[in-house]
N, C-alpha and C positions, 0 to 999 in steps of 0.2 A: 242700157239696163244691165245689171249684173246677173249673169247666169253661171253658177259654179256647182261643183259637186257638193259643196257644203250648204249652199243657200241660194235661192232665187230671190231677186229683189225687184220690185216690192213683193212681199208675200201676199197670199190671198187674204182679203179682208183688211187691207192696209188703210182703208178709209176711216177706221175707228179713231177715237180720240182719248186723251187722258190716260187713265189706268189701263184701258184695253190696248192702246197703242204702245204703252210703255213696255209691254212684253216683247215687242219687236226689237227693242234696244237691249242687246245682250251680247255676251262674249262670243257666241258663235257667229253672229252677224258681223260684229266688229272684226273678227278674224278673217271673215270672207271678203270684206271690202278693203281691208288694208293693202292687199297687192294692187288693187285698182288705183289707189291714190299714191302709192309708194313712189312712182316715177316723178311725182310733182311736189312732194314734201320732203323736208329734211328729217333725218333720224337724229334728233337733237341730243347733245351729250348730257351725261350725268356726272356730277362730281361729288365724291364723298369726302367730307371734311370733318375735322374734330369740332364738335359743338362748342368747345372752349374758345374757338376763334371768334365766336360771337358772344362770348361772356356767359355761355350756358354751361351746366355741368358736363363734364367730359363724356365722350361717347360719339359714335358716328352720327352725322347728319347728312342726309342725301339731298342734293339739289338737282332737280330736273330743269335744265336751262332751255325752256321752251321759248324764251324771248329771242333766241337765235333762229327761230323758224322764219321761213319766207314771210314777208310783210310785217314781221316784228312781233307776232304772237301765235298762239295755238290755233287761231281762227282759220288759218289757211287750210287746215285739215278738213273742217266742216264745209268750207267753201268748195273745195274740190269734190268732196263727197256729193254735195248737192248737184254740181254741174255735170258730174260723170254718171250719177245714178238716176237722174231725173230727165225727162224729155224737155229740152230747152227750145222754146219757140223762136221764130225768126226775130221777134222783138227783143230777145235777149233776156237779161235778168235784172231785177231790181232788189235793193236791200236798204233797210234802215238800220242805222248804227250810231253808237256813240263815237265811233271812229275805227276801232280795230277790225271789227267784222266788215265794215265797209271797205277798208284797205285790203282785207283778205279776198273779198269777193271781186274787187277791182283787179287784184293781182291774178286770181284764178281765171277770170274772164279774159284778161289780156293774154294769158298763156295759152288759152284754148280758142282764141279768136272769136269771142262772144261779146256782143254789145252789153254794157252795164251802165245802170243809172243808180247812183248812191245818194240817199238822203241822210244828212247828219244834222243834229241840232247846232244852234249857234255856240254852245259851250264846248263843242269839239275842239281839241287842241290844234294849233297851227301845224304841228308835225303830222298829225293824222290827216288833216285836210290836204296837206302837200303830198302825202303818200298817195292818197286816192287820186288826186289830179295827175300825179306822176305816172300812174298806171294807165292813164288814158280814159278813165271812166267819166261819165257825165255827172258832175257833182251838183247837188242841190242843198243849200242851207235852208232848213225849215224848222221853225219853232225854237223854243227855249230848252226843251227836254227831248230825250229819246222817244217818249211816248208821242209827242207832237210830230216828230220826224216820221215815226212809224205811220201815224194817221195820214200824213201827207203822201207817203209812198203808196198807201192803200187806195187813196183817191186816184192817183195816177195809174195804178195797175188796172183799175176798173175800165179804163178807156184804152190803155196801151196794149194790153194782152201779154205783158212780160211775165216771166216766172219769178215769183217772190221767193227770196232766200232768207228765211228768218234767222235772226242772230243766235237764237238758242232753242226755241220751242218747236223744233222740226226734227223728225227722226234722223234724217241724213246728217244734220248738223251735229247731233249728239254722237252718232256713230263715228263720224270723222274725229271728233274730240276724244272718243274712246280709244283711239290709237295711241294717244299719249299714255294711257294706262298699259296698253299692250307693250309699248317700248319700255316703260318704266319697270314693269314686272320682269322683263328679261335682263335689264341693266342692273337692277337692284333687287334680286330675288329675296333678300333678307328683310326687306321693308315690311313692317307690320302695321303702319299707320300712315296714310297719305293725306296731306293737307294742301288744298288748292283754293284760290280765290273763287268767290261766287257772286254773281250779279243776277243774271237770268237763270243760271244753273246748268248751262250746256256743257262746260268743261267738267265740273264736278260730277254731273250726272253721267257723262260718258265714261269717266274714270271709274265711278262706282259700278256702272254696268259691266265694265270689263272685269273687275275684281270679283263681283258677284258675292260679296259677303266674306271674302277671304282675308280682307284687312279692314281696319277701321278707317272711316272716311270722315274728314272734317272740312267744312267750308268756312273760309275766313271772309268776313265782309265788314265794311265800315259801319261804325255806330250810327252814322247819319244816312245809311242806305241798307237797312237790315231786312232785305227781302226774304231770305231763307228763315231767319230767326222769327220774323212775324208770321210767316206761313206755318212754321212748326208749332207756334203758340196757338194759332187759330185752327190748325188741322186742315188747312186749305190755302191756296194762294190768295193773298190779300194785298191791298195797296200799302206801301211803306213810304217812308221819307226818301227823298232823292237828292240828298246833299253830299257832302264829303269832297275832299281833295281828289278822290277817284271817281268823280261824278261822270266822267266821259267813258268809263269802262265797267264800273261795278254798280251802277245806279239806275236800272230800269224801275218802272213804277212797282212792278211785282214780279215774282218768280214765275216761270212758265208752268202751265198745267201738266204738260208732259214731263218736264224736268222734275217737278215736284213729285210726281207719281214714281219716277225712277228712284229719286233720292230717299223717299220714305220707304219704298220697298227694300232698299239696301241699308236702311237705318243710319243714314248720314246725320251728323249733328253740325252745329254751327258755332262759330266763335267770333265775337265782335272786337274790333280794334278802333282806336281813335285815330284821327288824322295825324296827331303828333307821333303816335307809334308807327304809323306808315312812313312818315318822313324819316324817322330814326332808322327804320329798316332800309330805306332807300339810301341813306347816307352810309350805313354800315356796309351794304353791298359794294358801294364804291370804295370806301376806305380799306376794307379787308380783302376784297377780291377784284377791284377795278371793273365791276359790272354796272352798267347804266340801265336802270329800269324806270318805267313810269310808275306812279303811285299804285295803280291797280295791280301792276305786275308783281309787287312785293308785299301785298296784303297778307298772303299766306305766311311768309316769313315773319312779318310783323306780329302776327298772332302767336307764333311760336316764341319769338323773342320776348314778348310781353307777358308770357305765362298764361295766355288766354286759351291755349289748347290743352285739354285734359289728357295727360299722358300717364303711362305706366312705366315702372322702372326697367322692365325688360323689353320695351319697345324700341324699334328702329324707325325713326321718322323720315319720311320722304316729303319734300316740299317742292311744289311746282312754282317756278319763277317764270312768269309769262307777261310780256308787255314791255316793249322797248321803244315805243313811239312817243318820244318827248323831245322838246327843245329846251326843257328846263333843267339844264345841266349846270348848276351853280356850285358844284362841289369844289372844295379846296384841295390842292395837291398835298 
């Protein structure tokens, strides 16, 4: 458990939920937990390029290359935050995931010597399944969707007594993800608008919590998996479609209650992109920068390239690129 001059964790009253619990996810706590996870996560680089490199009007475009993180995505941050901030029983940890969160929990558990059992749906990519197995976790294929894998994991938890590490709707998960914002703010202090992919909302919520209204925040999501868009329309988390080429990373059934509370408090908005636009961004990242990303990892850039992100003339955009667990590298030289 974290005890520091800045913040004790968990704070008193941490058993609350939704909007009440969302107040615990803030810049102060993110700053407090960052030194705890720092020995285990990479300080990923930022590159500032001319937007014209991607066919956009000239000006700076900042890319936060979080796909270079351990296990191939930002998820390692939240995984370590959970395992270091919470009491882990002898039975270890269990997680349900489209793939990236599972790989991150498996990696963190391996690094800390903790048993891990990971549930993934049958649509999870071979690259993600291989990663999870490679880190030594007990892998279980369960169901056709993330929701079905999650339900299967919950059934097992009831008898096994393991600690559940939720992929997004958990304070520690969001606090870990918030360190992406902490790093980005130091690396690109001139950024005024941050765009990141959104599925369950853990990454976007953590970044929004770090900035606390100091910059504009936009979540990019597939047209066939509009969790944030549908929630914003309804004023609450609701079921959404779970399709898209990015189904194994950005397509839970609905956004989290906690993540939605944080995102609405910070006035985040959403931008939808088609699968073709995601493929185009994936190809451009390879053609122009020789960066290989999975579809979900470049959804944010796809939204910017397609003109789906509402921007202002004086803004400096920062785009989070996260997710490199793919075997689908069919790009031409």
